[in-house]
Every structure is written in structure tokens, then in C-alpha cells.
C-alpha positions as CSV (number, residue, x, y, z in Angstrom):
1,M,-0.1,-0.3,0.1
2,C,1.5,3.3,-0.9
3,I,0.2,6.6,0.7
4,R,1.2,9.9,-0.4
5,V,0.6,13.2,2.2
6,S,1.1,16.0,-0.8
7,A,1.2,19.5,-1.3
8,G,2.3,20.2,2.2
9,A,4.0,19.1,5.5
10,G,2.1,20.7,8.0
11,A,0.9,20.3,11.5
12,G,-2.0,18.1,10.9
13,A,-0.2,16.1,7.8
14,A,2.4,15.7,10.0
15,A,0.0,14.1,12.4
16,A,-1.5,11.7,10.5
17,A,1.5,10.3,8.6
18,F,2.1,9.2,12.5
19,V,-1.1,8.3,13.1
20,V,-0.3,5.9,9.8
21,N,3.2,4.6,10.6
22,E,2.1,3.5,13.6
23,A,-1.3,1.7,12.6
24,A,-0.1,0.4,9.0
25,P,3.4,0.5,9.2
26,D,4.0,-1.0,6.3
27,A,2.6,1.9,4.3
28,D,4.7,3.9,2.0
29,V,4.2,7.6,3.2
30,T,5.6,10.2,0.9
31,V,5.4,13.9,1.7
32,L,5.8,16.7,-1.2
33,E,6.1,20.4,0.3
34,K,6.5,23.3,-1.9
35,S,8.9,25.2,0.6
36,G,12.0,24.6,2.4
37,G,10.3,23.9,6.2
38,L,7.7,21.7,8.1
39,C,4.7,22.7,10.2
40,G,3.3,25.3,7.6
41,R,2.1,28.9,9.9
42,A,3.8,27.0,13.0
43,A,7.1,28.7,11.7
44,T,10.5,29.4,13.7
45,R,13.1,31.2,12.1
46,R,16.9,31.5,14.0
47,R,19.4,34.3,13.8
48,D,22.7,34.5,16.0
49,D,21.6,32.8,19.4
50,L,18.2,34.0,19.3
51,T,15.2,31.6,18.2
52,Y,11.3,32.9,17.4
53,D,8.0,31.4,15.8
54,Y,6.9,34.3,13.6
55,G,4.0,32.9,12.8
56,A,1.8,30.9,15.0
57,N,2.8,31.9,18.5
58,Y,2.4,29.3,20.7
59,L,0.4,25.6,21.2
60,K,-2.9,25.9,23.0
61,S,-3.5,22.7,25.3
62,D,-7.4,22.8,24.2
63,D,-7.8,19.3,23.0
64,E,-6.9,16.9,25.3
65,R,-5.5,14.4,22.8
66,V,-3.4,16.6,21.2
67,A,-2.2,17.5,24.7
68,E,-1.6,14.0,25.8
69,L,0.2,13.6,22.4
70,I,3.0,16.4,23.0
71,T,3.2,15.9,26.4
72,E,3.4,11.8,26.9
73,T,3.3,10.5,23.2
74,L,6.0,12.4,21.9
75,D,9.3,12.8,23.3
76,D,8.9,16.6,25.7
77,E,12.6,17.3,25.9
78,G,12.9,20.7,24.9
79,L,9.0,21.7,25.7
80,V,8.6,25.0,27.2
81,E,5.1,26.8,28.7
82,V,4.3,30.3,28.6
83,T,3.3,31.2,32.2
84,E,3.2,34.8,32.0
85,P,-0.7,36.1,31.1
86,V,-2.2,37.6,27.8
87,Y,-3.5,41.4,28.5
88,T,-5.8,43.3,25.8
89,F,-6.0,46.7,24.0
90,D,-8.5,48.4,22.3
91,A,-9.3,51.0,19.5
92,D,-7.1,53.6,21.1
93,G,-4.1,51.4,22.4
94,E,-5.1,51.5,26.1
95,V,-4.0,48.0,27.8
96,S,-5.7,46.3,30.5
97,P,-6.0,42.8,32.4
98,G,-8.5,40.5,32.6
99,R,-7.9,38.0,29.7
100,D,-8.4,34.4,31.5
101,D,-5.8,32.2,29.6
102,D,-6.4,29.0,31.8
103,E,-4.9,26.8,28.9
104,H,-1.1,25.8,28.5
105,K,0.7,27.4,26.0
106,W,3.5,25.9,24.6
107,S,6.3,26.2,22.7
108,Y,9.7,24.3,22.6
109,R,13.5,26.0,23.1
110,R,14.0,25.3,19.3
111,G,10.3,26.5,18.4
112,L,6.8,25.7,17.1
113,T,8.6,23.5,14.2
114,Q,9.4,20.6,16.4
115,I,6.3,19.6,16.6
116,A,6.1,19.0,12.6
117,K,9.7,17.1,12.9
118,R,8.5,15.2,16.1
119,L,5.8,13.5,14.5
120,F,7.6,13.1,10.7
121,G,10.6,11.6,13.2
122,P,9.2,8.4,14.3
123,T,7.4,7.4,10.8
124,D,9.6,6.4,7.6
125,A,8.0,8.5,5.7
126,T,10.4,10.4,3.1
127,V,10.1,14.2,3.0
128,H,10.7,15.7,-0.1
129,R,11.0,19.6,0.3
130,R,11.2,22.2,-2.3
131,T,8.8,20.7,-4.3
132,R,5.5,22.4,-5.6
133,V,3.1,20.1,-7.2
134,E,1.2,21.6,-9.6
135,T,-0.9,19.0,-11.6
136,V,-3.1,16.5,-9.1
137,R,-4.7,13.4,-11.5
138,R,-6.9,10.2,-11.3
139,V,-5.9,7.2,-12.9
140,G,-8.3,4.8,-12.5
141,E,-8.5,4.2,-8.5
142,R,-5.2,5.8,-8.2
143,W,-3.7,9.3,-7.9
144,E,-1.0,11.2,-9.4
145,L,0.8,14.4,-9.2
146,D,3.3,16.4,-11.3
147,D,5.7,19.2,-10.0
148,A,6.7,22.0,-11.1
149,D,10.1,20.4,-12.9
150,G,7.4,18.4,-14.4
151,E,8.4,15.0,-12.3
152,T,5.2,12.8,-11.7
153,W,4.8,11.1,-8.2
154,G,3.2,7.9,-8.2
155,P,0.4,6.5,-8.8
156,F,-1.0,6.4,-5.1
157,D,-3.8,4.6,-3.1
158,V,-4.5,7.6,-1.0
159,L,-3.8,11.1,-1.5
160,L,-4.4,13.4,1.2
161,M,-3.8,17.2,0.6
162,N,-2.7,19.4,3.3
163,P,-2.4,23.4,1.7
164,P,-4.5,26.0,2.8
165,A,-7.7,26.1,1.5
166,P,-7.5,28.3,-1.6
167,Q,-4.9,26.6,-2.8
168,T,-6.1,23.1,-2.3
169,A,-9.5,24.6,-4.2
170,E,-6.8,25.7,-7.3
171,L,-4.9,22.2,-7.7
172,L,-8.6,20.6,-7.7
173,R,-10.3,22.8,-9.8
174,G,-7.5,21.9,-12.5
175,A,-7.4,18.7,-11.4
176,E,-7.7,15.7,-14.5
177,W,-10.4,13.7,-12.2
178,E,-13.1,13.2,-13.6
179,S,-16.0,12.6,-10.6
180,P,-19.5,13.2,-9.7
181,V,-18.6,14.5,-6.6
182,R,-15.7,16.7,-8.0
183,E,-17.6,20.3,-8.6
184,S,-19.5,19.9,-5.0
185,V,-15.7,19.6,-3.5
186,V,-14.1,22.3,-5.5
187,D,-17.2,24.6,-4.1
188,A,-16.7,23.5,-0.6
189,V,-13.2,24.2,-0.3
190,G,-13.3,27.4,-2.6
191,D,-16.0,29.2,-0.1
192,V,-13.9,29.1,3.1
193,A,-12.6,32.2,3.2
194,Y,-9.1,33.7,4.4
195,R,-8.1,36.6,6.8
196,S,-4.5,37.5,5.8
197,V,-1.9,38.4,8.6
198,W,1.5,40.4,7.9
199,S,3.8,40.3,11.0
200,A,6.9,42.3,12.2
201,V,9.8,40.9,14.5
202,L,11.6,43.5,16.7
203,H,15.1,43.0,18.0
204,Y,16.0,45.2,20.9
205,P,19.2,44.9,23.0
206,F,17.9,45.2,26.5
207,A,14.4,44.2,28.5
208,V,11.2,45.5,28.7
209,D,9.5,45.8,32.0
210,V,5.7,44.4,31.3
211,P,3.7,41.6,33.8
212,Y,2.4,40.0,30.1
213,Y,3.5,37.9,27.7
214,G,1.1,39.1,24.7
215,L,-1.1,41.7,24.2
216,I,-4.4,41.0,22.0
217,N,-6.5,43.4,20.6
218,T,-10.2,42.6,21.6
219,D,-12.4,45.1,19.7
220,K,-10.8,44.7,16.0
221,E,-10.5,48.4,15.9
222,H,-6.4,48.7,15.8
223,P,-4.0,48.3,13.3
224,V,-2.3,45.7,15.4
225,G,-4.1,42.8,16.2
226,W,-0.9,40.8,18.4
227,I,2.2,41.8,20.4
228,S,3.9,38.8,21.6
229,R,7.3,38.7,23.7
230,E,9.6,35.7,22.8
231,E,11.9,36.1,25.5
232,C,9.2,34.7,27.6
233,K,9.8,31.1,26.0
234,A,12.8,29.4,27.7
235,G,16.0,29.8,25.4
236,H,14.4,31.9,22.8
237,V,15.9,34.8,24.0
238,P,19.1,35.8,26.0
239,D,18.8,37.8,29.3
240,G,18.7,41.1,28.9
241,E,16.6,41.0,25.5
242,T,13.9,42.0,23.9
243,L,12.6,39.6,21.1
244,L,8.5,41.1,20.0
245,V,6.6,39.8,17.1
246,V,3.9,42.1,15.8
247,Q,1.0,40.6,13.6
248,A,-0.7,43.2,11.9
249,S,-4.5,43.3,12.3
250,P,-6.6,41.7,9.1
251,G,-7.5,44.7,7.4
252,W,-4.3,46.7,7.9
253,S,-2.7,43.1,6.2
254,A,-5.2,43.2,3.4
255,E,-4.4,46.8,3.0
256,R,-0.5,46.7,3.1
257,Y,0.2,43.2,2.1
258,D,2.0,44.3,-1.2
259,D,3.8,47.3,0.2
260,D,7.4,48.3,0.9
261,P,8.7,46.1,4.1
262,A,10.8,48.7,6.0
263,A,7.9,51.3,5.9
264,N,5.3,48.4,6.8
265,V,7.7,47.4,9.8
266,A,8.6,50.7,10.7
267,D,4.9,51.4,10.9
268,L,4.4,48.5,13.4
269,A,7.2,49.3,15.3
270,A,5.6,53.0,15.7
271,H,2.4,51.2,16.7
272,T,4.2,49.1,19.2
273,A,6.2,52.2,21.0
274,S,2.4,53.6,21.7
275,I,0.6,50.7,23.0
276,M,3.3,49.5,25.1
277,E,4.2,53.1,26.1
278,D,7.9,53.1,25.2
279,D,9.6,55.2,22.8
280,R,12.4,53.2,22.5
281,L,10.3,50.7,20.8
282,A,10.4,52.4,17.7
283,D,13.9,52.3,16.9
284,P,14.6,48.2,16.3
285,T,18.1,47.2,16.6
286,W,16.8,44.6,14.1
287,T,13.8,43.6,12.2
288,D,12.1,40.5,10.3
289,H,8.9,40.1,8.8
290,Q,6.6,37.7,7.1
291,G,3.4,37.8,5.1
292,W,0.9,35.4,5.8
293,R,-2.0,35.8,3.0
294,Y,-3.6,32.7,3.9
295,A,-2.9,32.8,7.4
296,L,-6.5,32.4,9.5
297,P,-9.3,30.8,8.0
298,E,-12.8,32.8,8.5
299,G,-14.8,29.1,8.9
300,G,-14.4,26.0,8.2
301,V,-16.0,23.8,5.4
302,A,-19.5,21.9,4.4
303,Q,-18.3,18.5,5.7
304,G,-20.9,17.0,3.0
305,P,-18.2,17.0,0.2
306,I,-15.2,16.1,2.3
307,D,-16.8,12.8,3.1
308,S,-17.6,12.3,-0.4
309,A,-14.1,12.8,-1.4
310,R,-12.8,10.4,1.3
311,R,-15.0,7.7,-0.7
312,E,-12.4,8.2,-3.1
313,D,-9.1,8.4,-1.4
314,L,-8.8,11.5,-1.5
315,Y,-8.5,13.0,2.3
316,L,-8.6,17.2,3.1
317,L,-7.0,18.5,6.2
318,G,-6.0,21.0,8.2
319,D,-7.3,24.3,10.1
320,W,-9.6,24.8,7.8
321,V,-11.3,21.9,8.1
322,A,-11.6,21.6,11.7
323,G,-12.9,25.4,11.0
324,E,-10.6,26.5,13.7
325,G,-6.9,28.6,12.8
326,R,-5.3,27.0,15.6
327,I,-2.4,24.4,16.0
328,H,-4.0,22.3,18.2
329,A,-7.0,21.8,15.7
330,A,-4.8,21.3,13.0
331,I,-3.3,18.4,14.9
332,A,-6.4,16.9,15.9
333,N,-7.7,17.0,12.2
334,G,-4.5,15.3,10.7
335,L,-4.7,12.8,13.7
336,D,-8.7,12.1,12.5
337,A,-7.7,11.6,9.0
338,G,-5.1,9.5,9.8
339,E,-7.8,7.2,11.4
340,R,-10.1,7.2,8.8
341,V,-6.9,6.5,5.9
342,V,-6.3,3.0,8.1
343,Y,-9.4,2.5,8.3
344,G,-9.8,2.4,4.9
345,L,-7.3,0.4,4.4
């Protein structure tokens, strides 16, 4: 049996591969990932002796099964917990305590990408990075894929697709797949709307004295949606330094997505200095940035077409299938998809 986890090595696909390997160790799992990294928007970068999660901020413990997987099933060495609270701020930039965050907030000393690495690690899955799938094709009862370099992969008995919904819809819209369910699947996936997020990373050679890990805008009326302090994650930032991850609001991000990055970073740094009431924060020593065009799904997808696709050995997975733009939701959906694949076998 040959199983393909295709067009993405995000947290959901990694969880599915982990389950398939556990239950069907003879399955041949191949992963095609268009980027050079793993774990999708749960992304980590390193610079000098600093580590920072510049996409998703942390893994929540909202799902008991995912919490058990992370803390008990997988190697938990290097797992770190953020204990400082999350405060709120409004359209005027006024900061207030009071957001109850009772759930755990986890990362790793080496960053959130460790999630996918630790899920793929025990498996025999073959991961091909910088491999962009451009064509999906149904051949009889199997699947084939063509990449951007013209190489054909397959045939495969089962196809799992893990990109964001708009990219999945585009692939399926152009797929060589004759099926009575194709149109309904494409329509359902294409209906999932996304919010864009433009993020800046700001470094300072001094520590800030504040009682919170993160700040979240609750009224959705400020250009900044989120600010967090990477120094609250053990092993990420040396003592006496500050590293902020600043995520713009979806409205600001959509409007400024393709603008000059330096201007965007400067604007977000100025807003950060105002919100945190520290003029020094307007002048970081170095910066980084990243735009996430498909950052957060607005909602889920109609399950009927998703179920219909499974009957043709096509499994769609990710946080958008779960209907919640969170890492734990993507992992939980991947575990479910992996179990469905094994049951189908």
C-alpha cells in the first residue's frame, strides 16, 4: 500500500503520517512540501543565538488528545511553557489585564517547527522539500501528481492534501479527475474565506519591564492585532534582550500586504511603541518580517463534500477543515484523517 501526503508538510499532515505509521507500518508515506521547512504557519527562524516563532505563536492545550500527544506520547524534551498572561488593548491602544487564559501555551526551546519534526521523526515517511505540486490526476483508482519541474509522482492509493483551502481548491479545480463529486468538493473548499496577516519581528538590546507575555486587540479596531514577547519562551532570547512578534490586523494586512516591507515594519514598530508606552520600541536594532496571505480561516468547510471525497481516497485536512485556525485544531484534524485512512485500508 502506498500512501501520499501531498502538497504540504503542515502540522495536520504530520499528525496523519504519525497515525498511519503507527497503525500501518508497512505503508509507504511520501510528503511533498513546496517550501524548505516543516509545519506550515507554525514556523520558526533563528538568528545568532535567538529563536523565534514568527507565524503561530504557541500551541494551546484546548484538545485533550493533542495535549496528551505532545506531553506524553512524543518526546517532550525541550518543551517549554509560557506562564505570563495575555493582556488586551483597544482601538485607542489602552492596555488592560483580564483575559483569562487558563490553558497551557507551549512551544519548544528550538521553536514550534519541532511539532512536525517530532511527528515525522518516528515514521518512515520520505519528505521532499521545495517540491511544488502543480497537477493532481486520478488514474483509475489511484492518484498521480506532477510537480513544477515536470516530475510525476505515483501512482498512489490514497492522497492527502494539506495546503490552505484556496490553494487546495486551485489544485482540485485544475485536477484531471472525472467524478460526480468533484464540483461539490471544489465549491465547498473554494468557499472557505481567509484572513491575511502581515507580521514584523522587532529586536532590542534591552529588556522591557511588563507583566504580560502577549497583547491582543479585542475590538478589532486597531492596526495591530497581536504583540508577543519571545523572551517569555525559555531558550529563545538571551537575558537582557527583547524580541517582539507584532502581527497586524487583517484589515491593515490586506491593505498593506504588498507595500514596502521597511515601511510596514516601521509603522508597526511605531504602533508597538505607542501601545506599550515605550518610545525606545520605535527603533529596533534589527527586524524581520513575513506576510501570511492565508493565515487564518474564517470558518470551516461543509463536511458532506469532504466525506464524499474520502470515498475516492482523497483526504483534505488542516485547520480549515476543523473550522478553527489553531495548531491544536490542525493536529486533531490530522489525527482524525490518519485514522480514517487506516480504517479505509
